[in-house]
N, C-alpha and C positions, 0 to 999 in steps of 0.2 A: 133491535134483537136477532132475528131471525135470517138476516145475512148474514150478523158475525157467527152464529151457529152452523151456518150451512157451508162459511168459510174454513171452521172448523173440521166441521165435516168432510169436506172434501183434500183438505191439509192436513189436518193431526191423525184423522179417524187413522187412513191407510197406512200411518206411521206405526202408530201403536197396535197393530193386529201383527203387521210385519214382527214386531220385536219380540210379539209374545207368541211368534213360530220359530225365532231363531234355535236351533238347538243346545247350542252352548247357554243361553240364558236358562230357559227350560232345564237343562241338568243342572245350572247352578241351581235354580232355586229349588227344584225337588232334594240337591244334596243339603240344602239348610233344613228343607223339613223335617227328611229322615234322622236331623240328628235330634230333632223334638224331643221323644224319651230320653236322652243323656241329657240334654240340657235341664227338662224337669225335674229327674233324681236329683241330680247337681244342686238343683234349686230348692228342693224339697226340703236337703238335708241344710242346706245354707239357713235357710227361713228356719229352720227349727232349730237350729245352735244358736241363732239369734234369737229364740223366744226364749231356751234355756240357759244361755250364757250370755250372751252380749248388755241383753237387756236387765237379767238381774243385776249384773256387775256393776251397772253404773248405780242402780241402787245399793249398791253396799250388799248384795246377797250371797257370801263367800260361800257359806255353808250350803247353799242350796246349789249353786255352782260347781261345789268338788262333790256333793253327791252325785251332780249329774255325769260327771267324768265320764263313766261308761259310755253314755249315752251319747255326747259329745265326740269322745274317740271314733264311736261308729260311723257317728255321720260324717266325720272326717275320714273315714275310710272314704264313704258311698261318694263322696266330691270329690274325692281323689280318683274315686273309676270311673267318673262321668263327667264333669264340668270342666275336670282340670287336666284332659284328655281331648278336649272337643276338635283341637289341631290333629290327631291322630284316626280320630271319627272322620272329621271331614273329609279326612286326605283319604279315605276309601271312596266314603258315600260320593265324591265327586269324579276320580275314574269310574264307579259305579253306573253312574245313572248318564253320565257322557256316551259309555257305551250302550247302556238303553237304548240311547235317542237316535246311534248308529248301525241298530241291529249289528251287534258284535258281541262275544262273549264277555259279560260283568264284571264276573268276580276277577277274573285276570286283570282287567282294566280298573278295577281298583285296588289290586296289588301291585301294579304298576305305580300307579299316583303315591299310594303309600309309601311304598321303597324311594320314589325320585323324593318326596316332602324330606325323609330321613337321612336322604345323601344330601341336601340344602341345609343341614344342622350342623354347628360346630361340633365336634366331636372329641375337644380336648378341651379341658379348664386347666386356669393359672393360678397356683395359690403365693403370694407375694409374701415373704416372713419380714420378719424385724431387722433382723441378722442372716449372715448366708452360714451355710451348714457347715461342719466341721467335715476333711475329706471322708470320716472314715462312714459319716450319716448318710453324706453324698454317695459314696457308692452302696450302701444298702438301698435307697431310694430307686439307684439306677437300675441294680439287679431286679429291682421289684415291676421295670418296665415303664420308670416314668422318667423325666428327664431332669436334667437341673441346670439354671444355667443363673449364675450368685444366688440372688434373694429368694430367686420364681423358681417353683418345681410343677412341671408339666404333665400334665398325665393324661393319656388318649382315653378313649372309649365311656366319658363320661358325656352326657346330652342333661343341656340345663333346661331340667322338667318345669320348672316353673315359667321360666323367659319364652318357651316357644312351643310346647305341646298342647298350650291353647289357643286362644284365639289370635294369637299375634303371629302364627302360622298362614294364616287365613289368604293372605294375597298370593304368598311363597307359593301355595297349593295351585291357587287361580292358574298362577302366569305358568311356571316351571311344571308343577302337576300335569296341567294344560298342553303346554309341548310334549311331554311325554304320553300321554293319551293320544292325543293327534296323530304321535310316532307310531301306537300300537295298533290306533283304527288304518291307518296306511296300512300297515303290514297286514291285516286282516281283510281289507277289502281287496288287496291286491293280490288276495290267496297265497301268501308267501307261508306257509304255516306247514306242519308235517301232518300228512294226509292218513288217517289211522282207517283200517278195515270196517265196512260196516258191521261186522261180528264183535267190534270192542264195544262197551256199555258204553252211551253218552258222557256218563260222568268221566270217564277214564278219555274218550277220545277227546272232551272238550279242556281238559286240563295240558294233553298233548297239543293241540290246537293253538292254541299261546303263549306256545314254546318260543317260538322264532318271535313271534312280535313283541314277547315280553323283552326279550335279549336285546330288541334294537331297540326299542324304548331307552331300556335303563342306560343304554350303553350313552343313547346321545345325550340322556339325565346327564350320567356321569362326567362325560368329555365338556358339554357346560356347567358343572360344579369346579371341576378340576381346572377348567378357563378362568372360571370367577375370582377362583381361592389364589390363584397364582398371579394375575395381574392385579386385582383389586387390594390383595393380601386380608379378604375377606372372606365371609361365607358368603353364599345366596340370599339364605334368608336375612344375614344380617344389612346385606347391599340390599334388597327389597323394603325391608323396612325404613332403612333411613333415607330409602330414594324415592319409597312410591307411598309406603302404608301411610308412616305418619303424615306427610303432606298431605296426604286426602283425608285423615280424621278431623286434621287441621282444620281443612277447609270444609267439613261435616259439622262442626261447632260455628260456622257462620249463620247469620242469620238468612243472607240471600239464599244459601244452600236448601237450609229447611224449610222456606216460605216456598221455593220453586217444586221442589220435591210434593208441599202440600196441595197444591194446586195442579199438578200435573196428575196426581192422582184423582183428585176431585173431580178432571175435565175426563179424562177418561172412563172413571163410572159414570159420567153422565151420559157417554156414545155406549153403555152397556158393556164397558170392556172394563177387565177384572182389576183397577189401578194398579191395586194393590199386592196383585199378581204377576202382573206385566213388569213392576216395577220393583215385586221382591227380591231380584237379584242385587240392585242397587241399594237398597233398603236396610237388607242382611248384610250385604258384604262390608257397607261402610259405617251403617249406624248399629248393626250388631256386634259389628267387632268392637266398636266404641263399647258397649252394653256389658257385654264377657268381659272387657278389661276393668270395666268397675266393680263388676259382680266379685273378679280376683282379686283386685285392691282392696274392697271391704274384705273380703276373707283374709286377707293376710294383717287387715289393720292399717292399713296406707290413704291417703287420700286419692278420693275418686278422679280420674284422670280428667274426665269429662263429663258436661252436665245435660248436653244432649243426646240421648240414648235410641234406638228402635223404636222401644214401647212408649218413647216420651208423646209421640205422633197420636198413641191408640189412646192414653191416658188423657190426652186435655186439646186434642184437634178431633180426633174419630170418637166422641162418645155414644157406643151403642153400634161404633161402624163408621166407616168412610162416611162424611157428611155429617156427623154426630146425628142420624136420622133418628136416633131414640127423641132428643127434642122435638123435630118435625112433627113426630109420631102425638106425642105429648100435646104438641099443641095445636094438633087436628082434632084429639079427644076433647080439647077445650075450646075451641073456638069458630071451628068446619061446620058448618050446617050442610055439607054435601055430604049423601047418606053412601056415595059412592067409596068417599074417600075415608069417614068415620068407620066404615066396616071392616076395610083394607088392613086400618091403625088398629083396630080392637083385636085384630089377627096376628099382627106383624108384632105389637109391641113386647109381646111376650118372648121369643126371640130375640129382640134388639135390648132388653136386658141384658141379653149375655151375648151380645155382640153378634148375633145374627142379621146382618141388615137386606137381605137376598129379598125377603117377601115385598121390603119395605121400596126397595128398588125399582122390581119388576114390578108391582102388584097397586101400587098408587097410580101410576109408575112417577116415577122422576126421572127415568131413563129419558133423553128427549122429550122431557117437558120445560116450554120453554120459561114457563111461570117460575118455575121453582129451579132454573139454574143459576140465577143470581143467589139467595142464599144458602145454595148448596156447598156453591164457592167461595162465598164471602163470608158464610160463618166459622169452618176450620181456619180460615186466610185470618180474622178476628182472633180467634182463640189459641191462635197458635203461634199468633205475635205476643201476645199475653202471656201466657205461658212460658216462649223463649227468653222476655226479659226478667220473670220473675226468677225464673234457675238460673238465669247470666251470673244476676245481681248473687245470687243466695239466698233467695229468701224462700225459695224450697228446697229441698235434699234432692239430686238427681237419682235415677234408678239405680240399686243396689242391689236387686234380686229379682231374678227372672221370676214371674205368675203367670199362671193360665189364662189362656188370651178371652176366652169363656166367662173369666170374673165379671160380677157387675160394678158399677160404677163405684166409687168411695170405699169399696172392699177391695179393688186391684191398686190403689194408688196405696192405701197401708200398706200390702204385702208388698210392693215394690221398692217402696221409701223409708218404712219403717218414721212415716213424720207424719205427723196431725194437721202441718199445712196442705200437703199435696191433697188430700181431698176437700180441704178450704179453697185451693184453687182450682181442682174439678168444679164444685158448687157455684163461683164465680163466673168458669167458662159456659157452664150449662145454662146459666141465668142470661147470660151476654147471646150464647148461640139460640137460647128459646125466644129473646126478645129478637132476636134478626128474622124467625122463619115466622112470627106472628103477623105480620102486615101482609106476607104473602098468602098465608092460611087464609086470612079474611078477603085478600085478591081471589084465590081460589073461589068462594064460597058464590062470585059472582058469574065465573063461568060456566057454560050448560057443558056437561061432559060428553051430551050425545051430539052438539055441534064441534066438540076436540076432537070426538071420535071421526068426524066425518074431514075433520080438517087434516 
């Protein structure tokens, strides 16, 4: 065991440390975190409407739903101004935080990536009629600024709000928006800017400083968009969704991808590296995108496209935090005879209920403790396996609502799925994870903590 841990420490930990220092990944992580207020506001509106519209409708309480229509309408407006435009919000936050990482003016950086994202969207809409219009009607439509081709009417200046302003735009922002941000940063670092006298107020000076870099980056994005539109007869976002995003999301639903992510998070955490933070850019760019697609589908009353999403890890594999350490703390309080571990468990169980497990990770400690390495990895692996197959065959509904990450077990799954089977699955996994930890807690009773510290 020690030789295996030493091998991991030598080969894996340096890689994890380097990943955690990559500025692009840090910016990506911070951009997703910055979206949290909008995500949670939209989730509150969605959950509220589920409580006063969706559930009562199932029971035939049409009178109650009718009375709640004003509140339902307000919630819809709130959702439109938050969850529905996460793509726009992410476009700005990604450029902003990438600029922060490279120490250049961040607001202009956010504007550049936002503008680039808009360039990548289809800007026309085609309506196909049952029959061709008369010459007089066609002339009126053309005079209004649209084009008529047989049964098809093409109007310019229309963005598909539902299709592209949400999570479907994330990969386009990361790719084309990242290119625009890189060009902007290059101009700034080369000092290809407008220099203002020192007497000019900083706000005005910063705005002028970003003009030339913004022009350069937006023109590069415009050229790329034009080439793609001309050669592929498709927009950038449509091309990226079809060739990159859709295949990656499909792969994310595979058991191997879910298992690999679970193991990597656990191994990184064991060496004291915040696994969910280091791998957050991957977790969020892939599985959060899937989750937001589910939320949008639920809002529209459509079938949920993905069964495994970002918070599925938290609900079913990481109860109380990575490693399901809440279960370990309960096992220690019930079976441990070591005063040191019991004291830490008593102090850590309160935060653990709310999914804060740093006190347990560094207090027991679990970090670099070879005895707890096996259950710390095995318990989440077994739990994620059970949950994966339960969700994949439809025994439990997928996540369709966002919830506050600090919600305790059972409450979080109810809010996330509105399915009574979700907390039952959590309970089954909790019992199994608890059982996996018990033998190792009993084994730890035979370890002298003083000898362990000396070793």
